[in-house]
C-alpha positions, 0 to 999 in steps of 0.5 A, a space after each residue: 554417373 550421377 544424373 541431374 535432377 528432374 525439373 518441372 516444365 517451364 519452372 526450372 526448379 528441382 522436383 524433390 526440392 523444398 519451395 524457396 523461402 518456405 522456411 523463412 515465411 514460416 518463421 515470419 508467420 511465427 514471429 507475427 503470431 507471437 507478437 500478436 499474442 504478446 500485444 493481445 495479452 498486454 492489452 487484456 492485462 492493462 485494463 483490469 490492472 488500471 481498474 484495480 489500481 484506481 479502486 485500491 487507491 480510492 480505498 486507501 485515500 478514503 482510509 487516510 482521510 478518515 485518519 485526518 478527520 481530526 485535523 480537517 474538522 478542527 482547521 479552516 481548510 479549503 478544497 485546495 488544502 484537501 487536494 494538496 493533502 491527497 496529492 502529497 499522500 498519493 506516492 506513499 499510498 501507491 507504494 501499497 496500491 501497486 503490488 495489490 493492483 498487479 496481483 489482482 489485475 493479472 489474476 482477473 485478466 487470466 480469469 476472464 481468458 479462462 472463463 471465455 475458453 480462450 486459454 483452451 483455444 490457445 492450448 489447442 493451437 499449440 500455444 503453451 502456458 509458458 508462452 504467456 510469460 513474456 507478456 506477463 513479465 513485461 507488464 509487471 516489470 513496467 509497474 515494478 519500475 514505476 514503483 521503484 522510481 516512486 519509492 526512491 525519488 518521490 516518497 521522501 520529499 513528498 512525505 516531508 512536504 505532507 507533514 509540513 502541510 499537516 502541521 500548517 493546517 494544525 496551527 491554523 486550526 488552533 482558533 477553531 479549537 478555542 470554543 467557549 463553554 465546550 469540553 474540547 477533546 480533539 487532542 489525544 489524552 487531553 481535555 480543555 474547557 474555556 469559560 471565555 475565549 478571545 480568538 484574535 489574541 489567542 487568550 482565554 479566561 476560566 481555564 480547565 485542563 485534564 492531562 492523561 498523558 502520563 501513565 497511572 496519573 491524572 493531572 488537572 489544571 484550574 486557572 484564571 487565564 492563559 495565552 497560547 504562544 507558538 511560532 510558525 517554524 516550530 513544532 510546539 505550542 505553549 499555553 502560558 497559564 497564570 494564577 491557578 493550581 495543579 492537582 495530581 491524582 494516581 489512578 489507585 486514588 492512594 496518592 494526591 498532590 495539589 500545587 498553586 502557581 502564578 505562572 505555568 507553561 503547558 507545552 504541546 507538540 503539534 504531533 499530538 494534535 495531528 495524532 502522530 507518534 513517529 518521533 525519530 522514525 520520521 527522519 528515516 522515512 525522509 532520508 534518501 536511499 543513498 543516505 540510508 546506505 551511507 548510514 548503514 555502511 558507516 554503522 552510525 544508525 540503528 537497525 531501523 535504518 537497515 530495515 528501512 533500506 531493505 524495505 524500500 527495495 523489497 516492497 516494490 519488487 512485490 509488484 513483479 513477484 505477486 503478479 507472477 503468482 496471479 497469472 497461474 491462479 487466474 488460469 485455474 479458476 473458471 466461471 463461478 470460480 472467479 469469486 474464489 480466485 479473487 478471494 485467493 488473490 486477496 488472501 495471498 496479498 494479505 499473507 504477503 503483508 502480514 509476513 512483511 509486518 511480522 518480519 519487520 517486528 522481528 527485525 526491530 527486536 534483533 531476532 532476525 537479520 534485516 535482509 531476511 525480515 524484509 525479503 522473506 515474503 518475496 522469497 516465498 513468492 519466488 518459490 510459489 510462482 515457480 511452482 505454479 508456473 511449472 504446474 501450468 506448463 506440465 498441465 497437472 491438476 491442482 487438487 486444492 483449487 479443484 476442491 475450492 471450485 467444487 465448494 464454490 459451485 455447490 454454494 452457488 447452486 444451494 443459494 439459487 435453490 434457496 432463492 427458488 424456494 422463496 419465490 
C-alpha cells in the first residue's frame, strides 16, 4: 500500500516537492536579465555610433566643399545657397558614412566594454559572447534600413536637385568670371583674357582664349569682341566671338594652322565649369530602383545599369555586415590595444571599399558579372564575421591580434621611455 507524502506542519505542501512557481520565477528573472543586457548594449553602441557618424559626415562634407570651391568662389553665393548644397549632398554622403560609422561605432563600444573588464565580468556570470548577437544585430538592422530608404527613395531626387542647384550657381557666377586684365583659369583646360568687360550686357572686348580640351592640339583665339549667350534651362553657354583669328598648333610643333573669321561660336557645357564629367552616367544615378530593374529586364541598357542596380542593394547591406565584424574585433583589443583596434577597423573599411571599386571596374570591362562585382566584398564580410563570431564563442585565441597588441604595447613603452629620457 502506497503511503501519502509527508506534509509540513500547517503548510499543506509535500516535503519532497519543489516550491510552487520556482521555475516560472527563474524564467522571469532570466528574461529580465536578458532584456536589461539587451538595452544596455544598445545604449553602449548608440553613443559611439552617433559620434562616428557625425565625425565621418563632417569629413565627407568638408571634402565635398573643397571639390566645389571653384563654383563657390566664382559665384555670388549666399549662406542659404551653401546650406542648400550641403543639405542636398548629405544623402549621397550618408551612403558612405553609415557603413563606416556602423563598423567604428560597434567596434569602439566593444573596445570600451573590454577595456573596463565588463566582458570578463559578463563571461564570469555565465553570459557567452553569442548572447550579445541580438543587441548588435538589432541596432545594425535599424541603420541598414535607414541606408536602404536613403538609397532607394532619397538619393535619386536629391542628386538631381543638387545638380540643378549647382548649375544655377554656375550661371550666376558668369559675371564674376568676366574680369578685366586677368587671366581666368576657372574652367578646366581653358584660359580667358578680356581687355574690357561689360558685366551687365555680358559682352567683352579684346578677347584671348586658349583651348586645350583637344588632345595633342592647342588652340588660340584672338578677337575684337565677344558676347555671352545662355538660357536658364540650357546646360550650355556660347561665346559669340566677332572679328578674330584661330591658330591651331600641335604639341610637337610640326603642324600649325591659322584661320581668320568674322563670326565664331565657342560653345561650353556648364559641366565643364562645374568640373563634372559624368555625362550619360548622370541618368543612371537619377533613375529609381524600379526604373533600373525595368531597364535590366528589358535589356535596353548597358552593363552600367546592372552595376548601379546591384550597388544600390549591396552598399547599404554593408552597414550590417561591417558592423558584425566590428563586435568581435572590439572584444579582442584592450587598453593600449584600442588604437590598434581602430586602425584595424579603418583598414577593414578601406579594404571593403577598394574591393568594391575594383569589382565595379572589372564589371564595367565585362570581366566579371555585375552581381559578383558589387556583392564580392559583402560575401567576404559574411565569411569574416562568421569566423570571428565563432572564434569568440569558442574563446580560442587570435594569434595575429595578440601579436598586434604586443607590438602596440612595445611601441607605447618605447615611446614613454624616450620621453622620459628627454625630460
